[in-house]
C-alpha positions as a LaTeX table, in Angstrom:
\begin{tabular}{lrrr}
\hline
Residue & $x$ (\AA) & $y$ (\AA) & $z$ (\AA) \\
\hline
Met1 & $-17.90$ & 133.06 & 139.15 \\
Thr2 & $-15.26$ & 131.28 & 137.53 \\
Thr3 & $-16.20$ & 127.64 & 135.71 \\
Glu4 & $-13.87$ & 124.17 & 136.29 \\
Asp5 & $-11.55$ & 125.30 & 133.77 \\
Glu6 & $-10.79$ & 128.98 & 134.60 \\
Ala7 & $-9.81$ & 127.92 & 138.23 \\
Thr8 & $-6.97$ & 125.62 & 136.73 \\
Pro9 & $-3.96$ & 126.96 & 136.45 \\
Pro10 & $-2.01$ & 126.19 & 133.27 \\
Val11 & 1.12 & 124.17 & 132.83 \\
Ala12 & 4.18 & 124.37 & 131.73 \\
Pro13 & 4.95 & 122.34 & 128.96 \\
Asp14 & 7.58 & 120.01 & 129.88 \\
Arg15 & 10.64 & 119.35 & 127.64 \\
Tyr16 & 10.44 & 115.71 & 128.05 \\
Asp17 & 6.59 & 116.27 & 126.53 \\
Val18 & 4.91 & 114.77 & 128.98 \\
Ala19 & 1.75 & 112.70 & 128.41 \\
Thr20 & $-1.53$ & 113.87 & 129.91 \\
Arg21 & $-2.76$ & 111.40 & 132.78 \\
Gly22 & $-3.36$ & 107.61 & 131.73 \\
Glu23 & $-0.18$ & 107.71 & 128.91 \\
Ala24 & 2.90 & 106.11 & 129.46 \\
Val25 & 5.82 & 108.01 & 129.63 \\
Arg26 & 8.00 & 108.70 & 126.58 \\
Leu27 & 12.11 & 108.96 & 127.60 \\
Pro28 & 14.87 & 110.31 & 125.28 \\
Gly29 & 16.35 & 107.71 & 123.57 \\
Trp30 & 19.38 & 108.11 & 124.63 \\
Met31 & 17.92 & 106.38 & 127.67 \\
Thr32 & 15.69 & 103.82 & 126.32 \\
Gly33 & 18.62 & 102.73 & 123.58 \\
Glu34 & 16.60 & 103.51 & 120.58 \\
Asp35 & 19.70 & 105.44 & 119.20 \\
Ala36 & 21.74 & 102.39 & 119.18 \\
Ala37 & 20.14 & 101.08 & 116.02 \\
Thr38 & 21.19 & 104.37 & 114.40 \\
Pro39 & 24.45 & 104.20 & 112.69 \\
Leu40 & 26.94 & 106.49 & 113.92 \\
Thr41 & 28.35 & 109.15 & 111.59 \\
Arg42 & 32.43 & 109.02 & 110.52 \\
Gly43 & 33.18 & 111.96 & 112.61 \\
Glu44 & 31.36 & 110.06 & 115.33 \\
Arg45 & 33.26 & 107.04 & 115.20 \\
Val46 & 36.47 & 108.45 & 114.89 \\
Arg47 & 36.13 & 110.69 & 118.08 \\
Leu48 & 35.28 & 107.21 & 119.69 \\
Ala49 & 38.00 & 105.50 & 118.93 \\
Trp50 & 40.26 & 108.24 & 119.99 \\
Ser51 & 38.53 & 108.60 & 123.35 \\
Arg52 & 38.73 & 104.90 & 123.55 \\
Gln53 & 42.93 & 104.74 & 122.81 \\
Arg54 & 43.28 & 107.78 & 124.98 \\
Gly55 & 44.60 & 105.90 & 128.04 \\
Lys56 & 46.61 & 103.52 & 125.73 \\
Arg57 & 48.21 & 107.08 & 124.28 \\
His58 & 49.04 & 108.16 & 127.57 \\
Val59 & 50.59 & 104.82 & 128.37 \\
Ala60 & 52.64 & 104.65 & 125.26 \\
Leu61 & 54.08 & 108.33 & 126.00 \\
Val62 & 55.25 & 107.80 & 129.19 \\
Val63 & 57.30 & 104.88 & 127.66 \\
Leu64 & 58.88 & 106.80 & 124.83 \\
Leu65 & 60.18 & 109.89 & 127.37 \\
Ala66 & 61.36 & 107.06 & 130.04 \\
Leu67 & 63.28 & 105.60 & 127.34 \\
Ala68 & 64.89 & 108.86 & 126.37 \\
Leu69 & 65.75 & 110.04 & 129.16 \\
Leu70 & 67.79 & 106.76 & 129.92 \\
Gly71 & 69.35 & 107.29 & 126.59 \\
Ala72 & 70.38 & 110.63 & 127.34 \\
Thr73 & 71.94 & 109.85 & 130.81 \\
Ala74 & 73.71 & 106.81 & 129.25 \\
Thr75 & 75.18 & 108.97 & 126.56 \\
Leu76 & 76.26 & 111.92 & 129.36 \\
Gly77 & 77.80 & 109.24 & 131.69 \\
His78 & 79.92 & 108.10 & 128.59 \\
Val79 & 81.38 & 111.10 & 127.91 \\
Ala80 & 82.02 & 112.04 & 131.35 \\
Val81 & 83.87 & 109.04 & 131.67 \\
Asp82 & 85.82 & 109.28 & 128.93 \\
Arg83 & 86.35 & 113.12 & 129.77 \\
Val84 & 87.67 & 111.79 & 133.59 \\
Arg85 & 89.54 & 109.35 & 132.12 \\
Ala86 & 91.46 & 111.82 & 129.91 \\
Gly87 & 91.74 & 113.98 & 132.80 \\
Thr88 & 93.44 & 111.21 & 134.59 \\
Ala89 & 95.93 & 110.80 & 131.85 \\
Arg90 & 97.02 & 114.20 & 131.56 \\
Ala91 & 97.23 & 114.03 & 135.74 \\
Thr92 & 99.07 & 111.28 & 135.96 \\
Gly93 & 101.74 & 112.42 & 133.04 \\
Ser94 & 100.83 & 109.38 & 130.80 \\
Ser95 & 102.58 & 109.73 & 127.58 \\
Thr96 & 101.49 & 106.86 & 125.64 \\
Pro97 & 101.50 & 107.78 & 122.26 \\
Ser98 & 99.04 & 106.78 & 119.69 \\
Pro99 & 100.28 & 103.95 & 117.87 \\
Val100 & 99.46 & 105.34 & 114.52 \\
Pro101 & 99.19 & 109.63 & 113.90 \\
Leu102 & 95.49 & 110.16 & 113.65 \\
Ser103 & 94.21 & 112.88 & 110.56 \\
Gln104 & 91.79 & 115.09 & 111.99 \\
Val105 & 88.86 & 113.15 & 110.83 \\
Gly106 & 90.59 & 110.25 & 113.38 \\
Glu107 & 91.56 & 107.98 & 110.59 \\
Pro108 & 95.25 & 106.85 & 110.32 \\
Arg109 & 97.63 & 109.38 & 109.02 \\
Asp110 & 100.91 & 107.74 & 106.38 \\
Leu111 & 103.62 & 110.15 & 107.46 \\
Phe112 & 105.72 & 108.65 & 104.76 \\
Ala113 & 103.05 & 108.44 & 101.85 \\
Gly114 & 104.41 & 110.01 & 98.55 \\
Ser115 & 107.96 & 109.88 & 99.94 \\
Ala116 & 110.72 & 108.00 & 98.75 \\
Ala117 & 110.56 & 105.99 & 102.11 \\
Ala118 & 107.13 & 105.01 & 101.40 \\
Asp119 & 108.40 & 101.28 & 101.58 \\
Phe120 & 111.21 & 101.22 & 103.90 \\
Ala121 & 110.98 & 98.36 & 106.74 \\
Val122 & 109.59 & 99.83 & 110.04 \\
Gly123 & 112.24 & 99.58 & 112.70 \\
Glu124 & 113.73 & 96.73 & 113.72 \\
Lys125 & 112.56 & 95.01 & 110.78 \\
Ala126 & 114.70 & 96.69 & 108.56 \\
Leu127 & 117.74 & 95.66 & 110.25 \\
Thr128 & 118.09 & 91.89 & 108.31 \\
Leu129 & 121.03 & 89.97 & 108.54 \\
Pro130 & 122.96 & 87.94 & 105.79 \\
Arg131 & 123.08 & 84.17 & 106.04 \\
Ala132 & 126.09 & 83.06 & 108.09 \\
Thr133 & 129.02 & 81.26 & 106.85 \\
Ala134 & 132.35 & 80.18 & 108.12 \\
Ala135 & 135.06 & 83.08 & 107.23 \\
Gly136 & 138.81 & 82.95 & 107.59 \\
Pro137 & 139.13 & 81.26 & 111.30 \\
Phe138 & 136.02 & 82.60 & 112.27 \\
Thr139 & 133.34 & 79.28 & 111.87 \\
Ala140 & 129.27 & 80.05 & 110.95 \\
Ala141 & 128.67 & 80.34 & 114.63 \\
Glu142 & 131.05 & 82.77 & 115.55 \\
Val143 & 129.90 & 84.73 & 112.34 \\
Thr144 & 126.08 & 84.15 & 113.33 \\
Ala145 & 127.15 & 85.28 & 116.97 \\
Ala146 & 129.39 & 88.77 & 115.74 \\
Leu147 & 126.17 & 89.38 & 113.08 \\
Thr148 & 123.53 & 89.70 & 115.88 \\
Gln149 & 126.14 & 91.89 & 118.24 \\
Val150 & 125.71 & 94.02 & 115.37 \\
Arg151 & 122.48 & 93.88 & 114.62 \\
Lys152 & 121.65 & 94.61 & 118.59 \\
Ala153 & 123.97 & 97.95 & 118.16 \\
Leu154 & 122.26 & 99.44 & 115.22 \\
Ala155 & 118.59 & 99.13 & 117.13 \\
Ala156 & 120.11 & 100.40 & 120.49 \\
Gly157 & 121.96 & 103.46 & 118.14 \\
Arg158 & 119.30 & 104.78 & 115.81 \\
Leu159 & 115.91 & 103.36 & 117.16 \\
Asp160 & 116.26 & 102.40 & 120.76 \\
Leu161 & 113.79 & 105.10 & 123.60 \\
His162 & 116.72 & 105.05 & 125.64 \\
Met163 & 119.39 & 106.11 & 122.87 \\
Leu164 & 116.42 & 108.81 & 121.60 \\
Val165 & 115.83 & 110.61 & 124.93 \\
Gly166 & 119.67 & 110.91 & 125.39 \\
Asp167 & 120.81 & 107.72 & 127.11 \\
Pro168 & 123.67 & 105.98 & 125.78 \\
Glu169 & 124.26 & 103.39 & 128.39 \\
Pro170 & 122.44 & 100.41 & 126.85 \\
Phe171 & 124.50 & 101.28 & 123.72 \\
Leu172 & 127.88 & 101.14 & 125.44 \\
Ala173 & 126.88 & 98.21 & 127.20 \\
Leu174 & 126.97 & 96.10 & 123.96 \\
Leu175 & 130.58 & 96.70 & 123.43 \\
Ala176 & 134.06 & 95.71 & 124.30 \\
Pro177 & 135.02 & 97.55 & 127.59 \\
Asp178 & 137.73 & 98.76 & 126.07 \\
Ala179 & 135.68 & 100.48 & 122.93 \\
Arg180 & 132.85 & 101.45 & 125.67 \\
Arg181 & 135.29 & 103.62 & 127.00 \\
Arg182 & 136.15 & 105.42 & 124.22 \\
Leu183 & 133.37 & 105.57 & 122.34 \\
Ala184 & 132.08 & 107.07 & 125.70 \\
His185 & 133.62 & 110.70 & 125.14 \\
Asp186 & 131.74 & 110.78 & 121.88 \\
Phe187 & 128.74 & 111.40 & 123.68 \\
Asp188 & 129.80 & 114.73 & 125.45 \\
Asp189 & 130.90 & 116.67 & 122.21 \\
Asn190 & 128.01 & 115.29 & 120.14 \\
Ser191 & 130.10 & 113.04 & 117.28 \\
Phe192 & 127.98 & 110.80 & 118.24 \\
Val193 & 125.87 & 111.62 & 115.31 \\
Tyr194 & 127.68 & 109.53 & 113.11 \\
Tyr195 & 126.79 & 106.22 & 114.09 \\
Ala196 & 123.48 & 107.08 & 116.79 \\
Thr197 & 120.66 & 109.41 & 117.32 \\
Arg198 & 119.15 & 111.39 & 119.87 \\
Ile199 & 116.08 & 113.46 & 120.01 \\
Gly200 & 114.92 & 116.26 & 121.72 \\
Ser201 & 112.79 & 116.36 & 124.17 \\
Gly202 & 110.27 & 119.19 & 122.33 \\
Asp203 & 110.15 & 116.71 & 119.37 \\
Arg204 & 109.12 & 113.42 & 118.84 \\
Ala205 & 109.72 & 110.69 & 116.16 \\
Glu206 & 106.24 & 109.01 & 115.69 \\
Glu207 & 107.53 & 106.75 & 113.65 \\
Ile208 & 111.34 & 105.49 & 111.93 \\
Arg209 & 111.77 & 103.26 & 108.69 \\
Ala210 & 114.87 & 102.39 & 107.50 \\
Arg211 & 116.77 & 100.42 & 104.69 \\
Gly212 & 119.95 & 98.92 & 103.96 \\
Thr213 & 122.82 & 96.47 & 103.79 \\
Ile214 & 124.94 & 94.33 & 106.35 \\
Arg215 & 128.14 & 92.39 & 104.99 \\
Tyr216 & 131.56 & 91.07 & 106.55 \\
Arg217 & 134.81 & 89.59 & 105.75 \\
Ala218 & 137.59 & 88.21 & 107.63 \\
Thr219 & 140.61 & 90.15 & 108.03 \\
Arg220 & 143.19 & 91.59 & 110.39 \\
Asn221 & 143.11 & 94.86 & 112.27 \\
Glu222 & 146.10 & 97.42 & 113.01 \\
Arg223 & 147.47 & 94.96 & 115.23 \\
Gly224 & 147.57 & 92.21 & 113.60 \\
Val225 & 144.83 & 90.57 & 115.19 \\
Pro226 & 142.34 & 88.47 & 112.88 \\
Val227 & 138.62 & 90.27 & 113.37 \\
Leu228 & 135.36 & 89.39 & 111.71 \\
Glu229 & 134.83 & 93.72 & 109.90 \\
Ile230 & 131.12 & 94.11 & 109.63 \\
Thr231 & 129.84 & 97.13 & 107.78 \\
Thr232 & 126.75 & 98.42 & 107.34 \\
Ala233 & 125.13 & 101.19 & 105.26 \\
Tyr234 & 121.52 & 102.52 & 106.11 \\
Val235 & 119.61 & 105.12 & 105.52 \\
Trp236 & 117.45 & 106.25 & 108.38 \\
Val237 & 114.65 & 108.15 & 108.24 \\
Tyr238 & 112.92 & 109.93 & 110.96 \\
Ala239 & 108.81 & 111.04 & 110.80 \\
Phe240 & 107.78 & 114.08 & 112.57 \\
Asp241 & 104.07 & 115.04 & 112.58 \\
Val242 & 104.63 & 118.70 & 111.84 \\
Pro243 & 102.28 & 120.71 & 109.26 \\
Arg244 & 103.09 & 120.13 & 106.03 \\
Thr245 & 101.86 & 121.35 & 102.47 \\
Thr246 & 103.68 & 118.95 & 100.11 \\
Pro247 & 102.53 & 115.05 & 100.86 \\
Gly248 & 106.21 & 112.71 & 102.38 \\
Gln249 & 108.83 & 115.70 & 102.44 \\
Ala250 & 108.17 & 118.28 & 105.23 \\
Gly251 & 108.80 & 115.96 & 108.17 \\
Leu252 & 110.69 & 113.65 & 107.38 \\
Ala253 & 114.14 & 114.02 & 108.02 \\
Ala254 & 116.72 & 111.53 & 107.23 \\
Ile255 & 120.33 & 110.10 & 108.00 \\
Arg256 & 122.64 & 107.96 & 105.66 \\
Asp257 & 125.37 & 106.27 & 107.86 \\
Glu258 & 128.04 & 103.55 & 106.58 \\
Val259 & 129.74 & 102.28 & 109.85 \\
Val260 & 132.40 & 99.44 & 110.56 \\
Trp261 & 132.55 & 96.80 & 112.84 \\
Gln262 & 134.97 & 94.52 & 114.19 \\
Val263 & 134.98 & 91.71 & 116.22 \\
Pro264 & 138.62 & 90.33 & 117.39 \\
Arg265 & 139.20 & 86.53 & 117.63 \\
Ser266 & 139.65 & 86.28 & 121.77 \\
Asp267 & 141.86 & 83.96 & 121.55 \\
Gly268 & 145.25 & 85.53 & 123.82 \\
Leu269 & 143.20 & 89.04 & 124.01 \\
Pro270 & 142.86 & 90.10 & 127.57 \\
Ala271 & 139.02 & 90.69 & 128.69 \\
Ala272 & 138.38 & 94.02 & 128.39 \\
Gln273 & 139.26 & 93.94 & 124.37 \\
Arg274 & 137.60 & 91.06 & 123.66 \\
Gly275 & 133.86 & 91.97 & 121.93 \\
Leu276 & 132.09 & 94.41 & 119.40 \\
Trp277 & 134.37 & 97.26 & 118.47 \\
Leu278 & 133.14 & 100.58 & 117.00 \\
Val279 & 136.06 & 101.49 & 114.74 \\
Ser280 & 134.99 & 104.32 & 112.29 \\
Ala281 & 131.57 & 105.67 & 111.25 \\
Gln282 & 130.05 & 108.57 & 108.12 \\
Ala283 & 126.94 & 109.86 & 107.93 \\
Ser284 & 124.99 & 112.55 & 105.87 \\
Thr285 & 121.95 & 114.30 & 106.49 \\
Ser286 & 118.71 & 115.12 & 104.85 \\
Asn287 & 116.13 & 117.86 & 105.68 \\
Val288 & 117.75 & 118.19 & 108.99 \\
Glu289 & 118.21 & 121.50 & 111.37 \\
Cys290 & 121.45 & 121.60 & 110.83 \\
Ser291 & 122.22 & 124.12 & 114.28 \\
Arg292 & 120.21 & 121.94 & 116.37 \\
Leu293 & 122.36 & 118.64 & 115.05 \\
Ala294 & 125.91 & 120.48 & 115.65 \\
Glu295 & 124.55 & 120.39 & 119.49 \\
Gly296 & 123.38 & 116.75 & 119.00 \\
Phe297 & 119.70 & 116.81 & 118.37 \\
Leu298 & 117.69 & 115.39 & 115.19 \\
Thr299 & 115.58 & 117.80 & 114.53 \\
Val300 & 113.29 & 117.98 & 110.95 \\
Tyr301 & 114.68 & 121.16 & 109.01 \\
Pro302 & 111.41 & 123.84 & 109.35 \\
Trp303 & 109.71 & 123.14 & 106.04 \\
Met304 & 109.71 & 126.20 & 104.05 \\
Gly305 & 108.76 & 124.87 & 100.42 \\
Gly306 & 111.61 & 126.32 & 99.18 \\
Pro307 & 114.61 & 125.62 & 96.72 \\
Gly308 & 117.32 & 123.97 & 98.73 \\
Ser309 & 115.13 & 122.80 & 102.07 \\
Phe310 & 117.03 & 119.94 & 101.57 \\
Gln311 & 120.13 & 120.53 & 101.66 \\
Pro312 & 122.63 & 118.06 & 103.99 \\
Cys313 & 124.51 & 119.53 & 107.12 \\
\hline
\end{tabular}
């Protein structure tokens, strides 16, 4: 026979330390809040702060990714538009040149730097007229009108795009009708190079500079008609953007000319003889390819950098 104590099965000890009958159940500190009074360690504070900021970090990361995506899209879009525009310009045959040649780093390139023509005036700015005064039977107003005609003829012969690409009509239209018919033959045998410039389709002058003088006097022509004689003496320098090793030399082709013009008194003259006449012209060249000049085209000499490279034609 067993006693009462022997008949009662043993009770497994509870992990929560259950008290004997009549005692209150003791709960762990994390359930009762007792641990709240215990200071957190530094590591626990860091983990708690990191946990609380997790949501904000996610939001910030999403925002940054969105901004980066928008920036990349805008950049790619800008590049695509530039390429499309460039392709369209090529497809339509647009030939608008850059106002100023650019270097390999995109900076303006001065093709005249280091040359004797570095301080020459650009284009028509070089065509400055002397002060007009009365000369012989010509009034100051008539002298002014004659000088203006000559200035237009100089620009049309050496600077204007029509002449440069081979169209002499705008230049010839400035002359008296009879003078126009005579000079038209010069464009058949290429003798116009003494007073006009033509450039081949395979070349392009990036800029033209010039320096010279204009003077006038009252005189008579071979038929005894009173004329206002105007003499122009200029150096014209054409810059071609070609590879060069010596600054201010390789890309520059120059023409030095002296042209005599006459404007007769219109009294008693037939209409076909009234207006501007070109009566004589002479010219020399420098750094020009002579074989092309004989064909009527101004082309810069293929620079080799050796002696004699600037021999005139």
